[in-house]
DOZAPA-215328 format. One record per residue (C-alpha): residue in one letter; x, y, z. Coordinates in steps of 0.25 Angstrom, whole numbers, plus 5000, padded with zeros to 4 digits. Each point is the difference from the previous one (the first is absolute). Layout:
<recs>
+------+------+------+------+
: resn :    u :    v :    w :
+------+------+------+------+
:    a :    X :    Y :    Z :
...
+------+------+------+------+
</recs>
This chain:
<recs>
+------+------+------+------+
: resn :    u :    v :    w :
+------+------+------+------+
:    m : 5000 : 5000 : 5000 :
:    q : 5012 : 5009 : 5003 :
:    e : 5004 : 4999 : 4986 :
:    f : 4987 : 5002 : 4995 :
:    i : 4999 : 5013 : 5007 :
:    l : 5013 : 5004 : 4995 :
:    r : 4996 : 4997 : 4986 :
:    l : 4989 : 5009 : 5001 :
:    g : 5008 : 5012 : 5002 :
:    v : 4990 : 5008 : 5007 :
:    r : 5003 : 5012 : 5009 :
:    f : 4990 : 5006 : 5010 :
:    s : 4999 : 5014 : 5006 :
:    d : 4999 : 5003 : 5014 :
:    e : 4986 : 5002 : 5000 :
:    e : 4997 : 4986 : 4993 :
:    k : 5009 : 4994 : 5011 :
:    r : 4993 : 5007 : 5012 :
:    k : 4986 : 4995 : 4994 :
:    c : 5006 : 4985 : 5001 :
:    l : 5004 : 5001 : 5015 :
:    p : 4986 : 4995 : 5005 :
:    t : 5002 : 4988 : 4991 :
:    a : 5014 : 4997 : 5006 :
:    y : 4994 : 5001 : 5014 :
:    r : 4989 : 4991 : 4997 :
:    l : 5010 : 4990 : 4994 :
:    i : 5009 : 5000 : 5012 :
:    k : 4988 : 4997 : 5009 :
:    l : 4997 : 4988 : 4991 :
:    a : 5014 : 4995 : 5000 :
:    n : 4999 : 5000 : 5015 :
:    i : 4987 : 4993 : 5001 :
:    a : 5005 : 4989 : 4990 :
:    y : 5013 : 4999 : 5008 :
:    e : 4993 : 4999 : 5014 :
:    n : 4987 : 4992 : 4996 :
:    g : 5004 : 4993 : 4988 :
:    i : 4997 : 5002 : 4985 :
:    l : 4985 : 4995 : 5002 :
:    a : 4998 : 5013 : 5010 :
:    l : 5000 : 5009 : 4987 :
:    e : 4987 : 4994 : 4996 :
:    q : 4993 : 5005 : 5013 :
:    e : 5007 : 5013 : 4999 :
:    v : 4994 : 5001 : 4986 :
:    i : 4986 : 4996 : 5004 :
:    e : 4999 : 5007 : 5014 :
:    n : 5008 : 5013 : 4998 :
:    g : 4998 : 5002 : 4986 :
:    i : 5009 : 5003 : 4989 :
:    d : 4995 : 5010 : 4990 :
:    s : 5012 : 4998 : 4989 :
:    d : 4996 : 4989 : 4991 :
:    f : 5015 : 4998 : 4997 :
:    m : 5003 : 4998 : 5014 :
:    k : 4988 : 4990 : 5001 :
:    m : 5005 : 4992 : 4988 :
:    g : 5014 : 4999 : 5007 :
:    a : 4994 : 4995 : 5013 :
:    n : 4991 : 4990 : 4993 :
:    l : 5011 : 4995 : 4992 :
:    i : 5009 : 4998 : 5012 :
:    f : 4990 : 4993 : 5010 :
:    n : 4995 : 4991 : 4989 :
:    g : 5014 : 4995 : 4998 :
:    v : 5003 : 5004 : 4986 :
:    d : 5014 : 4997 : 4995 :
:    p : 5009 : 5012 : 5003 :
:    e : 5006 : 5001 : 4987 :
:    l : 4985 : 5000 : 4994 :
:    v : 4997 : 5011 : 5010 :
:    e : 5011 : 5008 : 4995 :
:    k : 4996 : 4998 : 4985 :
:    i : 4985 : 5004 : 5003 :
:    f : 5005 : 5013 : 5007 :
:    q : 5009 : 5003 : 4988 :
:    h : 4989 : 4998 : 4990 :
:    s : 4990 : 5007 : 5008 :
:    v : 5010 : 5013 : 5001 :
:    l : 5003 : 5000 : 4986 :
:    s : 4986 : 4998 : 4994 :
:    g : 4993 : 5010 : 5010 :
:    g : 5007 : 5013 : 4993 :
:    y : 5003 : 5006 : 5014 :
:    t : 5008 : 5012 : 5002 :
:    g : 5005 : 5008 : 5011 :
:    a : 4996 : 4997 : 5014 :
:    d : 4991 : 4989 : 4994 :
:    m : 5011 : 4993 : 4995 :
:    l : 5009 : 5002 : 5012 :
:    d : 4989 : 4995 : 5009 :
:    r : 4999 : 4987 : 4992 :
:    l : 5015 : 4998 : 5000 :
:    l : 5000 : 5001 : 5015 :
:    i : 4989 : 4990 : 5002 :
:    a : 5007 : 4990 : 4990 :
:    e : 5013 : 5001 : 5007 :
:    s : 4994 : 4999 : 5014 :
:    f : 4992 : 4988 : 4997 :
:    r : 5012 : 4993 : 4994 :
:    i : 5007 : 5002 : 5013 :
:    i : 4988 : 4996 : 5008 :
:    q : 4998 : 4987 : 4993 :
:    f : 5015 : 4995 : 5002 :
:    g : 4998 : 5005 : 5015 :
:    g : 5010 : 4999 : 5011 :
:    p : 5003 : 5007 : 5013 :
:    s : 5005 : 5013 : 4993 :
:    t : 4987 : 5001 : 4991 :
:    t : 4995 : 5013 : 5006 :
:    m : 5013 : 5006 : 5000 :
:    a : 5003 : 4996 : 4985 :
:    v : 4987 : 5006 : 4996 :
:    a : 5002 : 5013 : 5007 :
:    y : 5015 : 5001 : 4994 :
:    m : 4995 : 4996 : 4987 :
:    a : 4990 : 5012 : 5000 :
:    g : 5010 : 5009 : 5005 :
:    a : 5009 : 4996 : 4988 :
:    m : 4989 : 5002 : 4990 :
:    l : 4995 : 5013 : 5006 :
:    g : 5013 : 5006 : 5003 :
:    e : 5009 : 5003 : 5011 :
:    k : 4992 : 5013 : 5004 :
:    y : 4988 : 4991 : 5004 :
:    i : 5008 : 4989 : 5008 :
:    p : 4999 : 5006 : 5014 :
:    e : 4985 : 5001 : 4998 :
:    i : 4999 : 4986 : 4995 :
:    m : 5009 : 4995 : 5011 :
:    s : 4992 : 5007 : 5011 :
:    e : 4987 : 4993 : 4995 :
:    m : 5007 : 4986 : 5000 :
:    a : 5005 : 5004 : 5015 :
:    s : 4985 : 5002 : 5003 :
:    v : 4994 : 4988 : 4993 :
:    t : 5011 : 4990 : 5006 :
:    a : 4999 : 5006 : 5014 :
:    k : 5000 : 4990 : 5011 :
:    k : 4988 : 4998 : 5008 :
:    e : 5002 : 4996 : 5015 :
:    i : 4993 : 4987 : 5002 :
:    d : 5000 : 4990 : 5011 :
:    v : 5003 : 4987 : 4993 :
:    d : 5000 : 4992 : 5013 :
:    t : 4985 : 5005 : 5002 :
:    l : 4995 : 4997 : 4986 :
:    i : 5006 : 4986 : 5000 :
:    e : 4994 : 4997 : 5014 :
:    e : 4986 : 5005 : 4996 :
:    y : 4998 : 4996 : 4986 :
:    t : 5006 : 4986 : 4997 :
:    i : 4993 : 4987 : 5003 :
:    p : 5011 : 4989 : 5002 :
:    l : 4995 : 4987 : 4993 :
:    a : 5006 : 4987 : 5005 :
:    e : 5000 : 4995 : 4985 :
:    s : 5009 : 5011 : 4996 :
:    a : 5012 : 4993 : 5007 :
:    n : 5004 : 4993 : 4987 :
:    f : 5000 : 5013 : 4993 :
:    e : 5009 : 5007 : 5010 :
:    e : 5010 : 4988 : 5000 :
:    r : 5001 : 5000 : 4985 :
:    l : 5003 : 5015 : 5000 :
:    l : 5010 : 4999 : 5012 :
:    k : 5008 : 4990 : 4992 :
:    l : 5004 : 5011 : 4990 :
:    t : 5012 : 5008 : 5001 :
:    k : 4999 : 5015 : 5003 :
:    l : 5004 : 5003 : 4986 :
:    e : 4989 : 4990 : 4995 :
:    l : 4990 : 5004 : 5009 :
:    s : 5002 : 5015 : 4995 :
:    y : 4999 : 4995 : 4985 :
:    v : 4987 : 4992 : 5003 :
:    l : 4993 : 5011 : 5008 :
:    l : 5003 : 5012 : 4991 :
:    r : 4995 : 4993 : 4988 :
:    k : 4986 : 4999 : 5006 :
:    d : 4989 : 5010 : 5002 :
:    l : 4999 : 5005 : 5014 :
:    i : 4985 : 4997 : 5000 :
:    m : 5003 : 4986 : 4998 :
:    l : 5012 : 5000 : 5011 :
:    t : 4991 : 5007 : 5010 :
:    t : 4989 : 4990 : 4998 :
:    a : 5009 : 4988 : 5001 :
:    f : 5007 : 5006 : 5013 :
:    k : 4988 : 5003 : 5007 :
:    g : 4998 : 4985 : 5004 :
:    c : 5015 : 4999 : 5005 :
:    n : 5005 : 5001 : 5014 :
:    k : 5005 : 5014 : 5004 :
:    s : 5014 : 4996 : 5002 :
:    f : 5000 : 4994 : 4986 :
:    i : 4995 : 5013 : 4994 :
:    e : 5011 : 5008 : 5007 :
:    h : 5010 : 4990 : 4994 :
:    m : 4995 : 5003 : 4986 :
:    r : 5005 : 5015 : 5003 :
:    s : 5014 : 4996 : 4996 :
:    g : 4995 : 4996 : 4986 :
:    l : 4993 : 5013 : 4997 :
:    p : 5003 : 5015 : 4999 :
:    e : 4996 : 5007 : 5012 :
:    s : 4989 : 5008 : 4993 :
:    s : 4994 : 4987 : 4994 :
:    f : 5000 : 4993 : 5013 :
:    e : 4993 : 5012 : 5007 :
:    r : 4990 : 5001 : 4988 :
:    i : 4997 : 4985 : 5002 :
:    c : 4997 : 5003 : 5015 :
:    e : 4991 : 5012 : 4996 :
:    l : 4993 : 4991 : 4991 :
:    f : 4996 : 4991 : 5011 :
:    r : 4991 : 5010 : 5005 :
:    e : 4995 : 5006 : 4986 :
:    l : 4996 : 4987 : 4993 :
:    p : 4986 : 4995 : 5001 :
:    p : 5000 : 4988 : 5011 :
:    q : 5005 : 4987 : 4993 :
:    g : 4995 : 4986 : 5005 :
:    k : 5009 : 4988 : 5002 :
:    d : 4998 : 4994 : 4987 :
:    e : 5004 : 5013 : 4992 :
:    i : 5012 : 5001 : 5008 :
:    l : 5004 : 4986 : 4997 :
:    i : 4997 : 5001 : 4985 :
:    f : 5011 : 5012 : 5000 :
:    q : 5010 : 4992 : 5007 :
:    k : 4998 : 4988 : 4991 :
:    m : 5002 : 5010 : 4988 :
:    m : 5013 : 5005 : 5006 :
:    l : 5005 : 4986 : 5002 :
:    e : 4997 : 4997 : 4986 :
:    h : 5008 : 5012 : 4996 :
:    i : 5012 : 4995 : 5008 :
:    d : 4999 : 4986 : 4994 :
:    r : 5001 : 5007 : 4986 :
:    l : 5012 : 5008 : 5004 :
:    e : 5006 : 4987 : 5006 :
:    n : 4997 : 4992 : 4988 :
:    s : 5007 : 5010 : 4991 :
:    e : 5011 : 5001 : 5010 :
:    v : 4999 : 5015 : 5001 :
:    i : 5000 : 4997 : 5015 :
:    v : 5007 : 4988 : 5007 :
:    t : 4995 : 4994 : 5012 :
:    p : 5009 : 4994 : 5011 :
:    e : 4997 : 4986 : 4996 :
:    q : 5005 : 5003 : 4986 :
:    y : 5013 : 5005 : 5006 :
:    s : 5004 : 4986 : 5004 :
+------+------+------+------+
</recs>
């Protein structure tokens, strides 16, 4: 996409760049939502909080429906080229296209990467404002993790096998497994586990993700035993696939 932007050879005025700041701010927020809550959380953001940009809606829909990243990039390129956009309208869509490319690949630096990308595209003059917005979006909230775990988890005896399986993974493997799953799934699966196990999982997740899981214990609708066990089964099947492809190696395979 960067090469595509360069080939366009477009130049934008300060007035056009200023008009695009609200778009940059919205994209930073979306990036943080995707990082903290998982890609599927973008769908809820689109539905509940509304996105008035059809181009932004398209990007969110492509991503949370799992469209291949290369195809997403081509769709954005063709959409920009065929729309006949100029000025702020063009820059707006380039910001959206680049941001969703970053969001789709994800990672702990997603929000920062989108902010810096917006700063690079709008110019050095606007970087302080963009960084200030990022700091506001990512500001840590004080939460009582222990209380959330105590009040909103419902340990199930059947979760023992699930816990035992995850505890066999090395810290690196655990991090790999957990970071590849949506936080809603992790929250539901962990809700049936012992409190000590949930705290142990902290070492396999970024601190912000672990805290978000604990917040979701309270925010998600109540789940029954059967639903929790289904999500645990799905996670175990995911681990099986990783082990069969030797992406992760269990202690038994070491010997």
